C-alpha positions, 0 to 999 in steps of 0.5 A, a space after each residue: 500500500 505504502 509503495 503504491 502511494 509513493 509511486 502515485 505521488 511520484 507520477 503526479 510530480 512527474 506530470 507537474 514537472 511539465 507545467 513550467 514548459 507548458 506555461 513558457 510555450 503558451 506565453 511565447 505563443 501569445 507574444 509571437 502571435 502579437 508581435 511577429 506580424 509587425 515584422 512583415 512576411 515571416 515563415 510561420 509554419 515551423 513555429 507550431 512544430 517547434 512548440 510541439 517538439 519542445 513538448 514531445 522532448 519534455 515527455 520523452 524524459 519526464 525525470 530530467 531537469 525540469 528547468 532546462 527546457 523552459 529556459 531554452 524555449 524562452 531564449 529561442 522565443 527572444 531570439 526569434 523576436 530580435 532576428 525577426 525585427 532585423 530580417 524577417 527571412 532570417 527569422 523563418 530560417 532560424 525557426 527551421 534550424 530550431 526544428 531541425 535541432 529538436 528533431 535530431 535530439 528526439 530521433 537520436 535519443 536512443 543513440 545519445 543515451 549510450 554516450 558513456 560508451 565514448 568514455 574511452 574514446 579520445 583521439 578520434 575527436 581530435 582527428 575529426 576536428 582536424 578533418 573539419 579544419 582541413 576541409 575548411 581550408 580547401 573548400 570553406 567560404 571566406 567572410 570578413 577575412 575568416 574562412 569558417 563556412 561551408 556554403 551550399 546554395 543558400 545554406 551556410 554551415 559553420 563546422 567549428 560549432 561541431 568542433 567545440 563539442 568534439 573538443 569537450 568529448 576529447 577532454 572529458 575522455 582524456 581527463 577521466 583517465 588522467 585527471 587525478 594523475 595530473 592533479 597529483 603531479 607537480 610541475 617540478 616532475 618535468 618528465 611525468 608532467 610532459 607525459 600526462 599533459 603532452 597529449 592533452 596540450 597537443 589535442 588542444 593546441 592543434 585546434 588553437 593553432 588552426 583556428 588562429 591561422 583561420 583568423 577565428 580568434 573568438 572561437 580560439 578564445 572559446 576553446 581556451 576557456 573550455 580547456 582551462 575550465 575542464 582542466 581545473 575541474 579535473 585537477 584543481 590545478 590553479 598553476 596549470 590554468 595560469 600557465 596556459 592562460 599566459 601562453 595563450 595571451 602571448 599567442 594572441 599578442 603575436 596574432 594581433 601583431 601579424 594579422 591585420 584583421 585581428 589587429 583591426 578588431 583590437 584597435 576598434 575595441 581600444 579606440 573606435 572613435 579614431 576611425 568612426 567611419 571605418 573599423 570603429 563604425 560597428 562598435 560605435 553604433 552598438 554603443 549608440 543603441 545601448 545608450 538609446 535603450 536606457 533603462 526601459 528601452 524604446 519599445 519593440 519596433 520603436 528603435 533603430 537597431 538596423 543601423 548596426 552592421 551584422 546586428 543579427 549575429 555579432 550585435 544581437 544583444 545591443 539590438 535587444 537592449 535598445 528596444 527592451 532596455 537595460 532591464 531587458 538586457 539583465 533579464 536575458 543575462 539572468 536566463 543565461 545564468 540560470 542555464 549555466 547554473 543548472 548545467 553546473 548542478 548536473 555536473 556536480 551531482 553526476 554519477 560518474 566522472 565522464 558525465 560530470 566533465 561533459 556537463 562542465 564543458 557544456 556549461 563552459 561553452 554556454 557561459 564563455 560564449 555569453 561573456 565574450 559576445 556581451 562583453 564585446 558589445 559593451 566594450 569589456 573585451 574585443 568583439 569576436 565573431 561567435 554567436 549568442 546562444 539561441 539568440 544570434 542568427 546561425 543555423 549551425 550554432 542553434 543545432 549545436 546548442 540544442 544538442 548540448 541541452 539534449 545531452 544535459 537533459 540525459 545527464 540529469 536523468 540519473 541525477 534526479 532519479 538518484 536524488 529521489 532515491 536518496 530521499 525515499 531511502 531517508 524517509 524509509 529510514 526515518 519511518 523505521 526508526 
């Protein structure tokens, strides 16, 4: 009798765990229905399927973290609003990419659920990354001095978005096996340190150097952040983190000094007003948008974010903050903080080291991307061409980010189940006492 009651209560909780997502989806439907017609002709057909996809996705894993999908659905809604404000056609494409990402997660769930089999697979991820970069070198399409896209007809794909996932899987696999040894080996033991860190640095360093030669400093910085966060999570070695950060800083200085494209980015960051119609034009327009938005914003469709070059990608945060103000900007950052916090919570409560490192790496990707792009918009760091997750226009980025969330939900199933089991065990012990 008691067991049946517990199972019934558990079933009720599982049913209620879908309520936050349903509320967010309903709110997004109302907002998009009211505001998107202002932007003219938009491809509406993917939107109901995207909403249905989120609901099916949630029902497939009722024991998973109940907060991840509502946050992602809200971010995707905001992204559609901002991109539609700038280009209606791009908003339709963005919705299609969302639908593709959700479809991949749903259809591929049986395969993704066996991710632990990859715990012993390390170097093939590096090989796959190198293959992608070689193909880019010979067949990639160059934009603004960086060769980062494959172009087929009207469609563009940025394979480096998949390469960052490869990077996380490589480091998680290697550090699962060697992280404790790295933590116990001081730098004074040179031979052992080289043996342990050599393969890790080689796998990471090849990607960094390749990205530098392709002039993608933003993604190189992201790869550095992933490397440092995961290395520290596995070893708790602050000295190693500082050492590699200094090495990267020296490499960044060299690239900025020898590549005009990178040097122009740095110069535009340090003093955009020295060339107001050239390299400083984009950051200046971004600052004007932020200033025009003030605290409460101009209101949707009452600002002029279209004056910012590449606003739908590089400066999407400025476009949002102009029309929704600093309050809207901080609300958006709060959503990202909640998303990263949930990912770190999943990492903390993971049942095994491999899962924990994977979740940590995904949290690093999301958090660092937000810091780099928002920091570039407000002038804290040089602007780099990476996307604001779920907001900036970018098909490859959208699919990769949805895949990360799909994996995080799979990671969280055992964590949630384990927490409930522990709670039931504690309750049983108390009743027995």
